[in-house]
C-alpha positions, 0 to 999 in steps of 0.5 A: 499500499505504502508503495503505491502511495509513492507510485501515485505522484509519479504518474502525474509526471509521465508526458503521455502522448500530448505530440501524437499524429493519427495517421488517419487524419493526415494525407501523406504524400509521398512524392513532391516536385519544386518548380522555380518559374520565375525569382521569388516564386515556388511551386510546389507540386504533390502527389496523393494516394489513394490505399489499394486492397487485395484486389486492387492496387494503389493509386495517384488520387490527386495531384495539387501545386501550391506557389507561394515565396518559399517552400513552406509557403507553397506547401501550405497552399497545397494544404489548405486545398486539401483541407488541413493535414498534410504529412510529408514524412512518408516521402519517397522523393523529391523532383526538382526541374532541370531550370530550377536545379541550376539555381542555389538549390538549398533555399528549396531544401531548407524546409525539409531539414529544419523539420525533424519529422522530414525522411532524410531518406527521401531520393532527390533527383533532378527532371529534365524539363519542369519536375511538375510536367512528372506528375501529369504524364501517363505511366504505361502499367504504372498508377502510382507514381511515387512508387515508379519513380522511387523504383526507377532510381534505386534500379538504377543506384543498383546497377551502378549508373547513377549515384547513391543519394538521398536527403541526408546524403546529399546535404554535407556535399553542399556546403563541403568546399572541398566537394560537390553535390551530384544528384541522378537526372531523369527524363520522360519518354513520350512513346514510350510512355515512362521515364528513364534515367539519363544520367547524372546532373554535377553541381558546384556552389549548390548549383547545377553546371553541367551533367554526364551520362550514365556511362559516365557516372558508372566511370566516375563512381569506379574511381570513386570506388562506389560500385554497387551491386552491379556495374556493366560495360559495352565497349568496342572490342576491335574495329566492328566488334564490341564487348558487354563486361560486368565489373566485378571488382575495382579498387581505385588508389587516388593520390593528390600532390599539390606543388610550390606554385599551388598546381594541383596534380593528381594520380588515379590508379584503378585495378579492375577485373572484369567478366565477360558477358558478350563476345560472339567472336569468342576464342576467350581459352586463348591467351593471347586473344585474353592479353589483346582483349585486356589492353583493348579494354584498359584503352577504352575505360581509360578513355572514358574516364578521361572523358568523364574527369573533363567534364567535370572539371567544365562544370567545376564540380568535385565530385571526387573530393580531391579539395577534401584530400587536399584539407585533409593534408593541409588545411593551410594550404587549401585555404590559400588556394582558390580552389574554384579556379584551381581544381579546373586547372589542375591536372587528374591522369587516370592509369586502368589495370584490367584483368579478365577473370571470367568468360560465362559457361562456353567451353 
């Protein structure tokens, strides 16, 4: 009895569920697009799903657009149209129009980073054209926009044709002096009524400054030691022949040297093990043939890597974090440099060593 009396005052101090949010009262959005059609105006487009059943799949019930001076104000405009209860905590995909991405994108993300309930694992992608149009297009065989775009992005990440990124991962490079951000780009195919992965948007000073193709993105990920589940190339293997290979293992060493005149030189050495997926001329049981293909593949990969590096420097996008390595080694030296001017003028050399370790089951 005495113990019970002692516990009663403690019950008054329990927090309870004062901040609970009933899911039945929320209007969830799984996919959101952001466009800035003109200075001082932000358009936010949101897709709201309708729950499915055992007999019918989930569908996109409603697409609404709100306008305002900020992301938060535009979202509030959408909230008024649905009668309140807007909830972005389950957001799966955030899409940014390509013209909008050429401006500083952080102001569009600021509200999400400040909200403790924001889903930091939401995928962020740049769209070719306005993001709002991707909620108006008809997607053949798919009724739920958010599921389709999320699966498209995750598939590209697994195949190493776009970088692995989300709201959380993209934040640090936006503010890091020694690293620049990159985001996937998707485009809509009118004839096929589907979207496709176009490549990767390159950023500098939080603005999109260029782009690279899916193949070049794979090359970049190899140089960064960030190969995901799969990575394959189709490369020339002679005057008329082509060979499709899968990268089984890649090990990259990146060495950065800064001369007395502050000229930066970066050497990238790569050891790549590949397996042949398709090569009609065959003869892969011959040692001389394997040696020739190794050398041919090395030259083709070096050519691809070189083209990728040039595009990175033209966009002034230090996605590989070369500046970050200089900061880690000698921060005072980095502070003396104007990295925005030094990086595009730096020397970046790529050396690739290829070894074919598999050729399928053909005997």
